[in-house]
C-alpha positions in Angstrom: -66.9 -201.2 -53.9 -67.1 -198.9 -57.0 -63.7 -198.0 -58.4 -63.3 -194.7 -60.2 -60.5 -193.6 -62.5 -61.3 -190.0 -61.7 -58.5 -187.9 -60.1 -57.8 -184.3 -59.3 -54.4 -182.9 -60.0 -53.4 -179.3 -59.0 -57.1 -178.4 -59.0 -57.8 -179.9 -62.5 -60.4 -182.7 -62.6 -59.3 -185.6 -64.8 -62.0 -188.1 -65.8 -59.2 -190.7 -66.2 -55.4 -190.5 -65.8 -54.6 -191.1 -69.5 -53.4 -188.1 -71.5 -51.9 -187.8 -75.0 -48.5 -186.3 -74.6 -47.2 -183.3 -76.6 -46.2 -184.9 -79.9 -47.6 -185.7 -83.4 -50.8 -187.3 -82.0 -51.8 -183.9 -80.6 -50.6 -181.8 -83.6 -54.1 -181.2 -85.0 -57.4 -180.2 -83.4 -59.4 -182.7 -85.5 -57.2 -185.6 -84.3 -57.6 -184.5 -80.6 -61.3 -184.4 -81.2 -61.2 -188.0 -82.4 -59.1 -189.1 -79.5 -61.4 -187.5 -76.9 -64.4 -189.3 -78.5 -62.6 -192.6 -77.9 -62.1 -191.9 -74.2 -58.8 -190.2 -73.6 -58.9 -188.1 -70.4 -56.9 -185.2 -71.8 -54.3 -184.0 -74.2 -51.1 -182.0 -73.9 -50.9 -180.0 -77.1 -48.0 -180.3 -79.5 -45.5 -177.6 -78.5 -46.8 -174.1 -79.2 -44.2 -171.5 -80.1 -44.3 -167.8 -81.0 -45.3 -167.4 -84.7 -42.0 -165.7 -85.7 -40.0 -168.8 -84.6 -39.0 -170.4 -87.9 -39.0 -174.2 -88.1 -37.4 -176.3 -90.8 -37.9 -180.1 -90.6 -35.6 -182.8 -91.9 -36.9 -185.8 -93.9 -37.1 -188.6 -92.9 -37.2 -187.9 -89.2 -38.1 -191.2 -87.5 -36.4 -194.6 -87.1 -37.1 -197.6 -84.9 -35.4 -200.4 -82.9 -37.0 -203.8 -83.3 -36.8 -207.0 -81.3 -38.4 -210.1 -82.9 -40.3 -207.8 -85.3 -41.8 -205.8 -82.4 -40.9 -202.1 -82.2 -39.4 -201.5 -78.8 -37.7 -198.2 -79.5 -38.5 -195.1 -81.5 -36.2 -192.2 -82.4 -37.3 -188.9 -83.7 -35.8 -185.6 -84.8 -39.1 -183.8 -85.3 -39.4 -180.3 -84.1 -42.5 -178.4 -82.7 -46.0 -177.4 -83.9 -46.2 -175.6 -87.2 -49.6 -174.2 -86.4 -50.1 -170.6 -85.4 -50.9 -169.4 -81.9 -54.3 -168.3 -83.2 -55.0 -171.8 -84.5 -54.4 -173.2 -81.0 -56.5 -170.5 -79.4 -59.4 -171.3 -81.7 -58.9 -175.0 -81.3 -58.8 -175.0 -77.5 -62.1 -173.1 -77.5 -63.7 -175.6 -79.9 -62.5 -178.6 -77.9 -63.6 -177.2 -74.6 -67.0 -176.4 -75.9 -67.4 -179.9 -77.3 -65.7 -181.7 -74.4 -66.0 -179.5 -71.3 -64.8 -182.3 -69.0 -61.6 -183.2 -71.0 -58.3 -181.8 -69.8 -56.3 -179.6 -72.2 -52.8 -178.6 -71.3 -50.8 -176.3 -73.6 -47.1 -177.3 -74.0 -45.2 -174.1 -74.8 -41.7 -173.2 -75.7 -40.1 -169.8 -76.6 -36.7 -168.2 -76.9 -35.0 -167.4 -73.6 -36.7 -164.0 -73.2 -39.1 -163.0 -70.4 -41.3 -160.8 -72.6 -41.6 -163.5 -75.3 -42.5 -166.2 -72.8 -45.0 -164.0 -71.0 -46.7 -162.8 -74.2 -47.3 -166.4 -75.3 -48.7 -167.4 -71.9 -51.0 -164.3 -71.7 -52.4 -165.0 -75.2 -53.2 -168.7 -74.4 -54.4 -167.8 -70.9 -57.4 -166.1 -72.5 -58.7 -169.4 -73.7 -60.3 -172.1 -71.5 -57.0 -174.1 -71.5 -56.6 -176.0 -68.2 -52.9 -175.4 -67.6 -49.5 -175.1 -69.1 -46.6 -177.5 -69.6 -43.2 -175.8 -70.1 -41.2 -177.5 -72.8 -37.7 -176.8 -71.5 -35.9 -179.6 -73.1 -35.5 -181.5 -76.4 -32.5 -183.7 -77.4 -32.4 -182.0 -80.8 -33.7 -178.9 -82.5 -33.5 -175.2 -82.7 -30.7 -174.0 -80.4 -29.6 -171.6 -83.1 -32.9 -169.8 -82.7 -32.4 -169.2 -79.1 -35.0 -171.6 -77.9 -34.3 -173.7 -74.8 -32.8 -176.8 -76.4 -31.3 -177.8 -73.0 -32.6 -175.3 -70.5 -33.8 -178.2 -68.4 -30.2 -179.2 -67.8 -29.8 -175.9 -66.0 -31.6 -175.7 -62.7 -31.3 -171.9 -62.4 -32.6 -171.2 -65.9 -35.4 -173.7 -65.5 -36.5 -172.0 -62.3 -36.2 -168.6 -64.0 -38.6 -169.4 -66.9 -41.0 -171.1 -64.4 -41.1 -167.9 -62.4 -41.7 -165.8 -65.6 -44.7 -168.0 -66.5 -46.1 -168.0 -62.9 -46.1 -164.2 -62.9 -48.7 -164.0 -65.6 -51.1 -167.0 -65.1 -53.1 -168.4 -62.2 -53.5 -171.7 -64.1 -51.4 -174.8 -63.1 -48.0 -174.9 -64.6 -46.2 -178.2 -65.1 -42.5 -178.3 -66.0 -41.4 -181.0 -68.3 -38.1 -182.5 -67.1 -35.4 -184.1 -69.1 -33.8 -187.4 -68.3 -30.6 -186.2 -69.9 -29.2 -184.7 -66.7 -27.0 -185.8 -63.9 -29.6 -185.2 -61.1 -33.2 -184.8 -62.2 -34.3 -184.3 -58.6 -32.2 -181.2 -58.3 -34.0 -179.7 -61.3 -37.4 -180.7 -59.8 -36.6 -179.0 -56.5 -35.5 -175.8 -58.3 -38.7 -175.4 -60.4 -40.8 -176.3 -57.3 -39.1 -173.5 -55.4 -39.9 -171.2 -58.4 -43.6 -171.9 -58.1 -44.3 -174.9 -60.4 -47.6 -176.6 -59.7 -46.5 -179.9 -61.1 -43.9 -181.8 -63.1 -43.9 -183.9 -66.3 -41.4 -186.7 -66.6 -39.8 -187.7 -68.8 -39.0 -186.0 -72.1 -37.4 -188.2 -74.7 -33.9 -189.7 -74.0 -31.1 -188.5 -76.2 -29.9 -191.3 -78.3 -28.5 -192.7 -81.6 -30.5 -195.6 -82.8 -27.7 -197.3 -84.8 -25.9 -197.9 -88.1 -26.9 -200.0 -91.1 -23.9 -202.4 -91.5 -24.6 -203.0 -95.1 -24.4 -199.3 -96.1 -22.5 -198.0 -93.1 -25.0 -195.2 -93.0 -27.0 -194.2 -89.9 -30.4 -195.9 -89.6 -31.9 -192.4 -89.5 -30.5 -191.4 -92.8 -31.1 -187.8 -94.0 -29.3 -187.7 -97.4 -26.3 -189.4 -95.8 -26.3 -187.5 -92.6 -28.0 -187.9 -89.2 -28.5 -186.1 -85.9 -28.8 -187.4 -82.3 -32.5 -187.5 -81.5 -35.1 -188.2 -78.9 -35.7 -191.9 -78.0 -39.0 -193.2 -76.7 -41.0 -196.4 -76.5 -40.6 -199.4 -74.3 -36.8 -199.2 -74.3 -36.9 -196.0 -72.2 -39.5 -197.1 -69.6 -36.9 -198.1 -67.0 -35.3 -194.7 -67.3 -38.7 -193.0 -67.0 -39.7 -195.0 -63.9 -36.3 -194.3 -62.3 -36.7 -190.6 -62.9 -40.3 -190.5 -61.6 -39.3 -192.3 -58.5 -36.3 -190.0 -57.9 -38.6 -187.0 -58.3 -41.2 -188.4 -56.0 -38.5 -188.9 -53.3 -37.5 -185.3 -53.7 -40.8 -183.5 -54.2 -44.4 -183.8 -53.3 -45.6 -182.0 -56.5 -48.0 -183.9 -58.8 -46.2 -185.8 -61.6 -47.5 -186.5 -65.1 -45.4 -189.6 -65.8 -44.4 -190.7 -69.3 -41.8 -192.7 -71.2 -42.5 -196.0 -72.8 -46.1 -196.5 -71.6 -47.8 -198.9 -74.0 -50.3 -200.8 -71.7 -52.3 -200.4 -68.6 -49.7 -202.4 -66.8 -47.1 -199.7 -67.7 -49.4 -197.0 -66.5 -50.0 -198.8 -63.2 -46.2 -199.1 -62.6 -45.8 -195.3 -63.2 -48.5 -194.5 -60.7 -47.1 -196.9 -58.1 -43.7 -195.2 -58.7 -45.2 -191.8 -57.9 -47.1 -190.5 -60.9 -50.5 -188.8 -60.5 -51.5 -189.4 -64.2 -49.7 -190.6 -67.3 -49.0 -189.4 -70.8 -48.7 -191.6 -73.9 -47.1 -190.9 -77.3 -45.2 -193.6 -79.1 -47.7 -196.4 -78.6 -50.4 -194.1 -80.1 -48.1 -193.3 -83.1 -47.7 -197.0 -83.7 -51.2 -198.4 -83.0 -53.6 -195.4 -82.9 -55.9 -193.7 -80.5 -58.0 -196.8 -80.0 -55.5 -198.3 -77.5 -57.2 -196.2 -74.9 -60.1 -198.8 -74.6 -57.9 -201.7 -73.3 -55.9 -199.3 -71.1 -59.0 -197.9 -69.4 -60.6 -201.3 -68.9 -57.3 -203.0 -67.8 -56.5 -200.3 -65.2 -60.0 -200.2 -63.8 -60.1 -204.0 -63.5 -56.7 -204.1 -61.8 -57.7 -201.5 -59.2 -61.0 -203.3 -58.5 -59.1 -206.6 -58.0 -56.7 -204.9 -55.6 -59.6 -203.5 -53.7 -58.6 -199.9 -54.5 -61.3 -197.3 -54.6 -59.4 -195.0 -56.9 -56.0 -194.2 -58.3 -54.7 -192.5 -55.2 -54.7 -195.9 -53.4 -52.1 -197.1 -55.9 -50.0 -194.0 -56.1 -46.6 -194.1 -54.4 -47.1 -197.8 -53.3 -43.6 -198.8 -54.5 -41.7 -195.6 -53.5 -41.0 -196.6 -49.9 -39.3 -199.8 -51.2 -36.7 -197.8 -53.2 -33.6 -197.1 -51.2 -29.9 -196.7 -51.6 -27.7 -199.7 -52.2 -26.2 -199.1 -48.7 -29.6 -199.6 -47.2 -30.4 -202.9 -49.0 -30.6 -206.1 -46.9 -27.5 -208.1 -47.5 -28.4 -211.4 -45.8 -29.7 -214.1 -46.1 -28.6 -214.9 -49.6 -31.3 -215.9 -52.0 -29.9 -219.2 -53.3 -31.5 -220.6 -56.5 -34.2 -223.3 -56.2 -34.3 -225.7 -59.2 -37.6 -227.3 -60.4 -36.1 -230.5 -61.7 -39.3 -231.5 -63.5 -39.3 -228.3 -65.5 -35.6 -228.3 -66.2 -34.6 -229.3 -69.7 -30.9 -229.9 -68.9 -29.9 -227.5 -71.5 -27.0 -226.3 -69.4 -27.4 -222.6 -70.1 -27.5 -221.7 -66.4 -24.3 -223.6 -65.8 -22.5 -221.8 -68.7 -23.7 -218.4 -67.6 -22.7 -218.9 -64.0 -19.3 -220.3 -64.9 -18.5 -217.5 -67.4 -19.9 -214.8 -65.2 -17.5 -215.4 -62.3 -19.0 -217.7 -59.7 -19.0 -221.3 -61.1 -21.6 -222.4 -58.5 -23.8 -224.6 -60.7 -23.1 -228.0 -62.1 -25.1 -230.4 -64.3 -24.4 -233.8 -62.6 -26.2 -237.0 -63.5 -28.9 -235.0 -65.3 -29.6 -232.6 -62.5 -28.6 -229.1 -61.7 -26.8 -228.8 -58.4 -25.9 -225.6 -56.4 -22.6 -225.2 -54.6 -23.6 -222.9 -51.8 -20.0 -222.3 -50.9 -19.6 -220.5 -54.3 -23.1 -219.2 -54.9 -23.5 -215.5 -54.1 -27.3 -215.4 -54.8 -27.0 -213.0 -57.8 -30.1 -214.5 -59.6 -28.6 -214.6 -63.1 -29.3 -218.4 -63.5 -33.0 -217.9 -63.1 -33.1 -215.0 -65.5 -31.4 -216.9 -68.3 -33.2 -220.2 -67.9 -35.4 -220.7 -71.0 -37.7 -223.1 -69.1 -38.2 -220.8 -66.1 -37.1 -223.7 -63.9 -34.9 -221.8 -61.5 -36.2 -219.4 -58.9 -34.6 -217.4 -56.2 -35.0 -219.1 -52.9 -33.4 -218.7 -49.4 -31.2 -220.5 -47.0 
């Protein structure tokens, strides 16, 4: 069996499901050119706005969260593209001429005004751009300019702008959804009803990366001040996966999944949760465009090993297993099974069990024992065991 990474989404042919998301890595045409040469399947351009929308950046505008020297979280307060609309029109034509099979999607944002939105779309629609992504949310930015800082928290407004754009283009329109809402599925259904061809999820998660306890200044320190920003990277992946799965349960529209994707394994999880393709940003900012090589090879090998002919065979594989708590099986209990040969007798499992309510484990005569009259099968002991000597079992 020959496995292909090719897929078709809303009538757009993707040579592979890996796209650069709308962010600094897609801010310049020459950089997208470099990325395409390395194998990326497409790019979502850094947010294009009307030329009269003034942008003033802060400096610095990035900070990170580290765990054992590895960056697991990234916070930014960067705004939108500083390039003109004409720059992007010329750039799209150049890229499409050089890479006719690569996908180019224009992320766009404008003040909440029908004429302004439609004028921007009409201009870009004259280029060979493959589609549009509506930037309806950002955890920080230019609210005072009338741009949709938090339009995506409002289902009615999100639907309204979607319908404005659909009035003036026949090309696919993807709506980028924010995780900073109570019910992302509600927003998804609203823009679907307004004519959206697909969805992008998620935008960055609103956050505050922390405080330097030596100086008592925020870690993102702009001359002694800070602002809440957009968090990305591995720390937000559980949120992104949850949002994609919730959207998939509510809508059949194609989904461009994103949020903390840093490996082919992450991409595969997003596809199994309902994504049709994925977008990557933070990992590129930290390690460069060349990460596409291992991602392509890894995903292809995984699909082949699974006996999948293409990405569609993986898509939605996990969705049916996601249910409400009410519908979860409650019995039998998964009592822990202890590998006594691997156990180091450190006692951490006993301590965590005792101080987290249940007091079901004991270290007796050098062995961990389980009191099934007290054990509730929560699984904590196996998670904290440094030797991986405890596994969930059954009656």
